[in-house]
C-alpha positions as semicolon CSV with decimal commas, in nm:
position;residue;x (nm);y (nm);z (nm)
1;M;24,551;13,851;7,745
2;D;24,340;14,034;8,037
3;K;24,015;14,051;7,926
4;K;23,891;14,301;8,216
5;E;24,156;14,528;8,125
6;K;24,031;14,912;8,055
7;F;24,218;15,162;7,830
8;D;24,206;15,538;7,890
9;R;24,111;15,575;7,506
10;V;24,117;15,377;7,190
11;E;24,183;15,545;6,894
12;F;24,020;15,402;6,566
13;Y;24,068;15,485;6,197
14;A;23,754;15,486;5,938
15;G;23,839;15,368;5,596
16;G;23,617;15,492;5,289
17;Y;23,282;15,277;5,380
18;G;23,291;15,390;5,773
19;Q;23,424;15,051;5,872
20;E;23,623;15,139;6,187
21;K;23,950;14,922;6,312
22;P;24,152;15,029;6,645
23;L;24,485;15,196;6,571
24;A;24,627;15,238;6,923
25;V;24,542;15,240;7,288
26;Y;24,614;15,486;7,553
27;R;24,706;15,325;7,898
28;A;24,841;15,551;8,164
29;G;24,914;15,850;7,965
30;E;25,101;15,654;7,693
31;R;25,032;15,535;7,353
32;H;25,066;15,189;7,250
33;L;25,025;15,109;6,847
34;I;24,842;14,821;6,757
35;E;25,037;14,612;6,499
36;K;24,737;14,408;6,378
37;V;24,373;14,314;6,440
38;I;24,364;13,930;6,489
39;S;23,986;13,905;6,486
40;K;23,657;14,094;6,518
41;K;23,315;13,983;6,591
42;R;22,999;14,126;6,688
43;I;22,787;14,032;6,969
44;M;22,422;14,116;7,079
45;D;22,307;14,134;7,426
46;S;21,985;13,917;7,413
47;R;21,854;14,107;7,725
48;T;21,923;14,476;7,599
49;G;21,931;14,417;7,228
50;R;22,259;14,631;7,251
51;I;22,519;14,541;7,005
52;K;22,904;14,542;7,049
53;E;23,218;14,485;6,845
54;V;23,497;14,292;7,001
55;F;23,845;14,309;6,877
56;E;24,136;14,074;6,968
57;C;24,463;14,269;6,867
58;Q;24,832;14,249;6,901
59;L;25,030;14,567;7,023
60;A;25,339;14,665;6,874
61;G;25,539;14,502;7,134
62;G;25,354;14,163;7,103
63;E;25,125;14,213;7,389
64;K;24,785;14,045;7,286
65;I;24,456;14,254;7,410
66;E;24,113;14,265;7,365
67;I;23,903;14,574;7,287
68;E;23,526;14,619;7,327
69;R;23,312;14,888;7,173
70;E;22,927;14,933;7,202
71;L;22,771;15,017;6,853
72;E;22,504;15,283;6,793
73;Q;22,199;15,122;6,686
74;D;22,221;15,287;6,346
75;Q;22,578;15,188;6,313
76;S;22,464;14,815;6,362
77;K;22,252;14,797;6,060
78;P;22,411;14,782;5,689
79;K;22,406;15,073;5,475
80;R;22,231;15,037;5,146
């Protein structure tokens, strides 16, 4: 798994409660479907206070990738 790999675009799906999960990545103009999300974690940068989500995923062809997404500050807090 290449942790430094960049994608042209990541397509996300938002469920009923706004929880998003990656559906597909675009690389060199081609769409690659995500077969499953292996893990998801949230990480906070102690210097900036910014929060990002890191998804470890498996593509339909078996390749494992890592997707990082920075969260907006209002997305990082649970809704009541």
